[in-house]
Each structure stands twice: as C-alpha cells, then as structure tokens.
N, C-alpha and C positions, 0 to 999 in steps of 0.2 A: 877547275874550270870556272869561268865567269858566270854571271847570272844569265840564264837563257830567257830571252823574251821572244814573243811571237806577236803577230798582228792578228787581231780578232775583229770581227764585223758584226754589227747588229743591223737588221733590216727594219726600216720604219717607213710606213706609207710609201712603199715601192721605191725607197731610196736606201742606200747602204752606207753606213758610217763605220770607219775603221779606227782602231786605237791599239796601243801596245799594252800587253800584260805579260806577266811572268808565267802564268798557267791558266788553264781553263777555269779553275776556281777563282783566281784573281780577276779574270775577265768577267765572270758572272757577278762578282762583288762590285766591280766598277759599273757594269751595265745596270745593276739593280740599285745603285746608290741614289739617294734623293737628288744630289746635285746633277748627276748625269741625266736622270729622267726629267728634271726641271729644265735643264738646258735644251733637251729635245722638244719638250712641250713649248718652250718659248720660241724655238725655231719655227715650229708649225703653228704658233698662235692658238689654234683651236685644240691643241693637244694631239697626242699620238696614240689615241685609244685603239685597242685591237692590234697593236703592232707587236712584232716579235722582238723582245728585248733580250732573248737568249743569244749569247755570242756564239759565233762559229769561226773556225779558222778561215783566214782570208784566202781567196783564190790567188793564183799567180798574177793575174791581171790587177786585182785589187791591191796586192802587195806592191807591185811596181808603181801604181798610182800613189799609194800612201807614201812610199819612199821618196818619190819625186816631190810631193807636197811637203812632207816633213822637212826635207833638206832646204826647201825654200822658205817655209813659214814657221818653222819650229822656234819657240821662244825658250831659251835655256832655263827660265824661271817657271815655266808652266809645269804643272803636275801631270796633266794628261793632254795630249794633242789628239783631237778627233777630226778626221778629214772625211768629207763625202767622197766615196769612191764608186758610187753607182746610183 
C-alpha cells in the first residue's frame, strides 16, 4: 500500500490550522519545528504564546475545508500546506 497521510490540526489563538502528515509523530515534528512556529508567530505578529501546538486529527468539517483549499491553492513545490480551517 501507499504512504498513508492524514490531516492534522493545531489550535492557535482560537483559530485552527490544518496540514498533512504521515503520522501523529510526524505531525508533532512539523508542529514543533522552528519554521512552523515562526510562521505562526509572524501570522499573529505578537506571537502565539500559550497556544496549543499539539496536533490533533482533523474533524470531518476541517478535513472538507482543508481538501477544498488545498485543491485550489496547493503549490506542487511546497513542502507543507497549512490552511486555516477554523
């Protein structure tokens, strides 16, 4: 079988951001990576202190939103697509 991927979500300042990862461990590595954290900090300007960077599996609604956005905005050269889903 092929590589199984899932959509994971991190909740930051009452917003939810979804991304693809191959496993819970991989999702945790992405969410904890300096580049991911810096990107969220830049998005919020004043930082995302006190936010939950622990990824969780996406809900059905979040999955549908992510799939819609990724089909429209995905760049084939991008390493990770992060979409706001809540």
